[in-house]
C-alpha positions in Angstrom: -0.1 -0.3 -0.2 1.1 3.7 -0.6 1.7 5.7 2.1 1.5 9.3 2.5 3.7 10.7 5.2 4.5 14.0 6.0 6.2 15.7 9.4 5.5 19.4 10.6 6.7 21.2 13.6 3.9 23.7 13.3 0.2 24.4 12.0 -2.9 26.3 13.5 -6.6 26.6 13.0 -8.1 23.2 13.1 -7.3 21.1 15.8 -8.2 23.3 19.2 -6.6 22.7 22.5 -8.7 23.9 25.7 -6.3 24.3 29.2 -8.9 23.1 31.8 -7.4 24.8 35.1 -8.1 28.3 34.3 -10.9 30.5 36.5 -15.0 29.7 35.7 -17.7 32.1 35.2 -20.4 31.7 37.5 -23.8 31.9 36.0 -26.9 31.9 38.7 -30.1 31.7 36.2 -30.5 30.5 32.7 -29.5 33.8 31.5 -26.3 34.4 29.4 -23.1 33.8 31.5 -20.2 35.5 31.9 -17.5 34.8 28.8 -14.5 33.9 30.1 -11.4 34.3 28.3 -9.7 31.5 28.5 -6.4 29.8 27.1 -7.2 28.1 23.7 -4.5 27.4 21.4 -5.7 26.7 17.9 -3.4 24.5 15.5 -3.8 23.6 11.8 -3.2 20.3 10.3 -1.4 20.1 7.0 -3.8 17.7 4.9 -2.3 17.3 1.1 -5.5 19.5 -0.1 -6.6 22.6 2.0 -10.0 24.5 2.3 -12.0 21.5 1.8 -13.5 21.4 5.2 -13.4 18.0 6.5 -11.4 17.6 9.8 -13.7 15.1 11.4 -13.4 12.2 14.4 -10.5 12.7 17.2 -9.1 10.3 19.8 -6.3 9.2 22.1 -5.0 5.9 22.9 -6.9 4.4 26.3 -3.2 3.2 27.6 -2.2 7.2 27.2 0.9 7.9 25.5 1.6 11.7 23.5 0.0 11.1 20.4 -3.9 12.1 19.5 -5.7 10.6 16.0 -7.8 12.6 13.4 -9.9 11.7 10.4 -9.6 13.9 7.8 -12.4 12.3 5.5 -12.8 14.3 2.4 -8.7 14.2 2.0 -8.5 10.3 2.7 -6.3 10.7 5.5 -5.2 10.4 9.0 -3.3 12.2 11.3 -1.0 11.5 14.2 -0.3 14.5 16.3 2.6 14.4 19.2 0.7 16.5 21.5 4.2 16.9 23.8 6.0 18.7 20.6 3.3 19.7 18.1 4.8 17.3 15.4 2.6 16.0 13.2 2.6 12.8 11.0 -0.3 12.3 8.0 -1.2 8.9 6.7 -2.6 8.5 3.1 -5.6 6.2 3.1 -7.0 4.3 0.0 -8.3 6.8 -2.4 -12.3 7.4 -2.3 -12.5 5.9 1.2 -13.5 8.6 3.5 -12.0 7.8 6.9 -14.4 8.8 9.8 -14.8 6.9 12.5 -12.1 5.8 15.2 -11.8 3.0 17.9 -8.8 1.9 20.1 -9.5 -1.1 22.7 -8.0 -1.6 25.7 -5.0 -3.2 24.0 -4.1 -0.9 21.8 -5.7 -2.0 18.8 -6.8 0.8 16.5 -9.6 0.8 14.1 -10.7 3.3 11.4 -14.0 3.4 9.2 -13.9 4.0 5.9 -16.9 5.2 5.0 -17.6 6.0 1.6 -15.7 2.3 1.0 -17.8 0.2 3.5 -14.8 -0.9 5.1 -13.4 -1.3 8.9 -10.0 -1.2 9.0 -7.2 -2.1 11.9 -4.0 0.8 11.3 -0.5 0.0 12.8 -0.2 2.9 15.3 3.6 2.9 14.5 3.6 3.5 10.7 -0.4 4.2 10.1 -0.8 1.3 7.8 -3.4 -1.2 7.1 -3.3 -4.1 9.0 -6.6 -5.8 8.2 -9.9 -4.7 6.3 -13.1 -5.8 7.4 -15.8 -5.9 4.8 -18.9 -4.5 6.1 -21.8 -3.8 3.3 -25.0 -5.3 3.7 -25.5 -8.5 1.0 -28.6 -9.1 -0.9 -29.5 -12.6 -1.5 -29.1 -14.1 -5.4 -27.3 -10.8 -6.0 -23.9 -10.2 -6.5 -24.9 -6.3 -5.2 -24.0 -5.1 -2.2 -25.0 -2.0 -0.2 -22.8 -0.1 1.6 -24.3 1.3 4.9 -21.6 4.3 5.5 -20.4 2.8 8.7 -19.9 6.2 10.4 -19.2 5.7 13.9 -17.3 2.7 15.4 -16.9 1.8 18.9 -16.0 -1.0 21.1 -18.1 -3.1 23.2 -17.8 -3.4 26.8 -15.9 -6.5 26.2 -13.1 -5.0 24.2 -13.5 -7.5 21.8 -16.8 -6.5 19.6 -17.0 -3.5 17.0 -20.2 -2.0 16.7 -20.7 0.9 13.9 -23.5 2.8 12.7 -25.2 2.5 9.1 -25.9 6.1 8.5 -27.0 5.4 5.3 -29.1 2.1 5.6 -30.7 2.7 9.0 -29.0 -0.1 10.9 -26.3 -0.8 13.5 -23.6 -3.3 12.9 -21.8 -5.7 15.1 -17.8 -7.1 14.1 -17.5 -10.2 16.5 -14.5 -11.6 17.2 -14.1 -13.6 14.6 -14.4 -11.4 12.1 -18.5 -12.5 11.4 -20.3 -8.9 10.5 -24.0 -8.5 11.4 -26.5 -6.0 11.0 -29.9 -5.1 12.8 -32.3 -2.9 11.2 -33.3 0.1 13.5 -37.3 0.6 13.6 -37.4 4.3 12.4 -36.5 4.2 8.5 -34.7 7.6 7.7 -32.7 7.6 11.3 -29.2 8.6 10.3 -27.6 6.8 13.2 -24.8 8.9 14.5 -22.6 7.9 17.5 -22.3 4.9 19.4 -21.2 4.1 23.0 -20.7 1.1 25.2 -23.1 0.5 28.5 -22.3 -0.8 31.2 -25.4 -2.8 30.5 -23.7 -4.6 27.9 -25.7 -3.4 25.2 -24.9 -0.2 22.9 -26.0 3.2 22.8 -26.6 5.9 20.3 -28.3 8.7 18.3 -30.6 9.3 15.7 -29.8 12.2 14.2 -33.0 12.7 12.0 -35.6 11.2 14.1 -34.7 12.5 17.3 -34.2 9.5 19.4 -31.8 7.5 21.2 -31.4 3.6 20.4 -30.3 0.7 22.3 -28.9 -2.6 21.0 -28.1 -5.8 22.9 -25.3 -8.0 22.1 -27.8 -10.2 21.0 -29.1 -7.7 18.3 -32.6 -6.4 20.0 -32.9 -3.2 19.3 -34.8 -0.1 20.9 -35.9 3.5 20.5 -36.3 5.9 22.9 -38.0 9.7 21.8 -36.2 12.5 23.0 -38.8 14.8 24.5 -37.4 18.2 22.3 -39.0 17.4 18.9 -36.4 17.8 16.0 -33.6 18.2 18.1 -31.3 16.3 16.4 -29.3 14.3 19.1 -25.3 13.9 17.7 -22.6 13.0 20.3 -23.5 10.7 23.0 -21.2 9.7 26.0 -21.2 7.7 29.3 -21.8 9.4 33.0 -18.7 9.4 35.4 -20.8 7.0 37.3 -21.8 4.5 34.3 -25.4 4.8 35.0 -26.6 7.0 32.2 -25.5 8.8 29.5 -25.1 12.5 28.2 -26.2 13.7 25.0 -25.9 16.5 22.6 -29.0 18.0 20.8 -27.6 19.7 18.2 -30.8 22.0 16.7 -32.4 22.3 20.2 -29.2 23.5 21.5 -29.7 21.1 24.9 -28.3 18.2 26.2 -29.9 15.4 27.7 -29.2 12.6 29.9 -30.8 9.3 29.5 -30.8 6.1 31.9 -30.1 2.7 31.6 -34.4 2.5 32.0 -34.5 4.6 29.1 -35.6 8.0 31.2 -35.1 11.0 29.4 -33.9 14.6 31.2 -33.2 17.4 29.3 -31.0 20.8 30.2 -30.9 23.8 28.3 -27.2 25.4 27.4 -27.1 29.0 27.2 -26.8 30.3 23.5 -25.2 33.4 22.3 -26.8 33.5 19.1 -30.3 32.6 18.1 -28.9 30.3 15.2 -26.1 28.3 17.5 -25.9 24.9 17.0 -24.2 22.4 19.5 -21.8 19.8 18.4 -20.0 17.0 20.7 -19.5 16.6 24.3 -17.0 15.8 27.0 -16.5 15.0 30.8 -13.2 16.4 32.1 -11.6 14.4 35.0 -13.4 16.5 37.5 -16.9 15.2 36.1 -17.2 18.9 34.6 -19.5 18.6 30.8 -18.1 20.0 28.2 -19.7 20.9 24.8 -19.5 23.0 21.7 -21.3 26.0 20.2 -20.9 27.4 16.6 -23.0 29.4 14.3 -24.9 27.6 12.1 -23.3 28.0 8.2 -26.4 26.5 6.3 -29.0 27.7 3.8 -31.5 27.4 6.5 -30.5 29.9 8.4 -30.6 33.5 7.1 -28.2 35.2 9.8 -24.9 34.0 8.7 -23.7 36.0 12.1 -19.7 36.2 12.2 -19.6 36.1 16.1 -17.6 34.0 18.0 -18.1 30.3 18.1 -17.7 28.7 21.9 -16.3 25.6 23.9 -18.9 25.8 27.0 -17.9 24.4 30.4 -20.9 23.1 32.5 -20.3 22.6 36.3 -20.2 19.1 37.6 -23.2 20.5 39.4 -24.9 19.7 35.5 -25.1 15.6 36.9 -27.7 16.0 39.9 -29.2 19.3 38.2 -33.0 18.9 38.5 -34.7 18.7 34.6 -34.7 21.6 32.7 -33.0 23.5 35.4 -29.4 24.9 35.3 -29.5 27.6 38.2 -26.7 26.0 40.3 -24.7 25.2 37.6 -21.9 26.7 36.9 -21.3 27.9 32.7 -17.8 28.9 31.5 -18.2 30.0 27.8 -14.5 30.3 26.0 -14.7 32.0 22.9 -12.7 30.5 19.8 -10.5 32.5 18.0 -11.6 31.4 14.5 -14.8 31.9 13.2 -17.6 29.6 11.5 -15.5 26.8 13.1 -18.5 23.9 12.3 -17.2 22.1 15.6 -17.1 18.2 15.2 -15.7 16.5 18.0 -14.2 16.8 21.9 -12.4 14.9 24.2 -10.6 14.5 26.9 -6.9 14.1 26.1 -4.2 11.7 27.4 -2.8 15.0 29.1 -5.8 16.0 30.7 -7.0 19.1 28.6 -9.8 19.0 26.5 -9.1 18.9 22.4 -11.4 19.4 19.5 -11.6 19.7 16.0 -13.1 22.0 13.9 -14.4 20.7 10.7 -15.1 24.1 9.1 -12.1 25.7 9.1 -9.3 23.8 6.5 
């Protein structure tokens, strides 16, 4: 395989780092909190063809270490960043493959979904080479034709061996067993557009349905359940496990809320203050202290007439959100961190192996 590799010692704009040990701004109501001029550092990734706006997923090896991995979907590339030195290496994936989802297991095995190619591949973290390919396309009986489900997100089950993925195009959730067998499970709602997944302490996988505003659950045996989010047309995006592992938190792009769903399927919502009426939420992540971080950015869509040039923000909700009553953030400390570059179109946010909050910006190649 032809691997393109490039090193750089400085880049700015696309990958961001937020230092977490800075003062918070208190908010004792649901009105706009004080903006915090925190330490936000910007970096650009040296993609081969900049200005396409396609910086997507972000992940750190759970075993620790100094590297972050990022997918450049429309570039057909992966980037590996040394977060200590600022150096970056990029690796070419097959042309037209569209790398997107990323997942490490507890052994440090690194897997990537090639969404446009209908593949899930194992990557050598040392050199970016593809070690194994698994075709996850849906086979049609008595036909040579296959359907690419568009594996968007991938996530390991709690056992660290089974890989699950969302079929963004086919309203399915897929499972790759340890022996390489691929299974597909149809969601009850057609056109659901499943986005992200997270492993639950109950042994099930939980995920978001962007187009139907539902949370999905699928057991290891393939039994699928759906739970309606109270806010209609909320467009849930990211979903993560709570620190106590008894519930999951998810972001709602359109309603600018975060939600919590427990293992019984009960959903609670909380409003996230916004600067402008056309702000959207992207990913979310917990830090090591139980604070919840999320991303709020100005919509850049033809459905919005207001193309405001105001700042986009990383928002921190204090750990009080974990015990807050439904729809009430009165006692939650809310901090806004403006990002220097406008029209960011945020995508993913993660707690880094260095204890800082890192995030990707899709819209500013």
